C-alpha angles and dihedrals in degrees: 000000000000130000093339101087122206114275115253107245120250098012117129130166120206112216110172095196092055092046091052091048097051103028098121130130127284146141124284091226099227081149140007117250089037119237094256087067092058114112136198087239083085104079140189086264091058089051091049091050090050091052092049092047090057096045094108098036118128089219113116123234134250118195130204129189120192118208109186102189128112128168094213133029124241107208094221096053120125097173127117100260146149116218113210142133091208104107094192089076092069094051090059092044094052090051090056093046088052088055091051091049091054093048095050094042090055088060094049105075125186129034103291106170124238110230099171140028128181131183113200140168157073092346112320090195088066083086120093119247091252091052091049091049092049091048095048091043092054093049092050091046093050098041137036111239123207114241091244097039116154105242113183138174135190113234135192102215090215091065104048135061131189092275089053091050089052090052091052089051090051089056089056103261111149105167129055135199118191134183120234103150093173137344094211106117092214091054093046092053091048091056098036096243111119107185124168117225093220092052091051093047092049090053092053091048090049090052092054092049089053094053103260103160099200132030122190124194123200123213131179128209124196095047121142118284092011117148132184090245094047093048091047088059090051092050091050091053094045093048090049089054088056106216112187092232134025127193119195110194127193112237111238111204105210106149092163087065103033117044097202090063090063086077092062115096105236092205089062094058112107116257115258092254092053091047089053091048089053090053092050091049090051095051093048093045094050093046092051089051091055100258116142124219109249096180142296105353100346130105132174142180111263092250096051118109093247093057092044091049090052093050091053091043096244098117116129139185126223137152092292090055124245114014137189094213111078126188100026133137108239116217109195125197132192137034116335093356117151124211138182125220116177106302095347133086122199131188125198126228112292101220127057092233092057094041091053094045094053092050092047087055089056092249132130102256093237113145101174145348145140140248112218122236123215094271091049090055092053095046093046089059093049093047092046091054092047090051095044108027101023089226139068131203097216092184090058090048087051094053092046094052099031095242135125095247096192090057095036093055098030093117091050095047090049091051091055091065095099091051090047091051089054092050097249096117141018116211141182134166091274107029144039127198129185107216122221087258089057101045096091087052096046090123089064089055094047091049089062090068094044104109093175092055092048094050096041112127094203124047120242127214114244135171119259117275089238 
């Protein structure tokens, strides 16, 4: 690269005036093209063809299993979930997921190793032990796992005790992600998630005793009744507990899209200025505690795998967020799950009824997706590097794809001029660098290279950049 030096890892600068200026709406870029650009013109046959075309690929596999069930509803939630206390629902669901695993595995010939597995939700620990064992057993029978595979699960601390953590470890789970959101009792009551600090801390301690090598804690800012003082107390408690990673998500209040949010009292939401102050506090507090900024809303201890992957430029983004396993095909199982196979993305049916019906018909439960064209492949690489490395060697991209990158991206580089003038990016004909001042606004930079977003005839609804 030329005058645009590589970005120092982990450095972020919080500048409220710039955040206010650029805080619009945009994709999170867990894929490119983004999921709102998927269409039903992509069918189960396209997905099957994509699987067969990659059968002899040397690329390793990542697996994802979506478990949609929760026994209580959190008012802020925007996930695809089924709220129920009827445990029989999960038994039927696991049976259908086992069918899907067998169907997909039959299309994936050879012995491509699994390097990563993640169970998300919903609440994966809604499943009974027998159901979890059946699901894990089927995955291990269908696929060959690497000895050091990353095997992670999302956990609601209110649903698991130390014995449960031990059971998860016995199944092979070695990484844990748990939701906290906020320890302030008033906030917890406002969002219908009463979660004791001692219970959460005990779960984290138990995970360490049982050999979990990385623990992630999720927080949310912008929830009803949050204050700067109250969130400062939560941050202090979370930092004292010492999770390896901390994600601090901005609450997006979209009650017209997500029915549970209609039960949130809008007058109790913090004012925009207060929400911004909370974000500034979080960035300063985590930095002072030694956490490095990975990207967007993610922070990690310097020795955590995410931070290491970023330093050696092997960080990646997929539908679970930032990942330490680059260049994998992602096979996704369960209702609404999204996978990536080569240059194709596929999403499963979004409702249980549709998911079950397609499998009953002997079909892969794919409802939509997209096959990337040559331009998509190039832009995907550029956007990945912006989101993960905060810089792009455009000359190297040009050589890889046999294009004149300076000419190819001339409109994009020109459109970055206002961001460059504000100190968010540095550009040249052969390089692009997001500065520490621009890191919180990295989605704005990535959007510049999103041709499909620019050419979209209908607007999509996205979360705010900050």
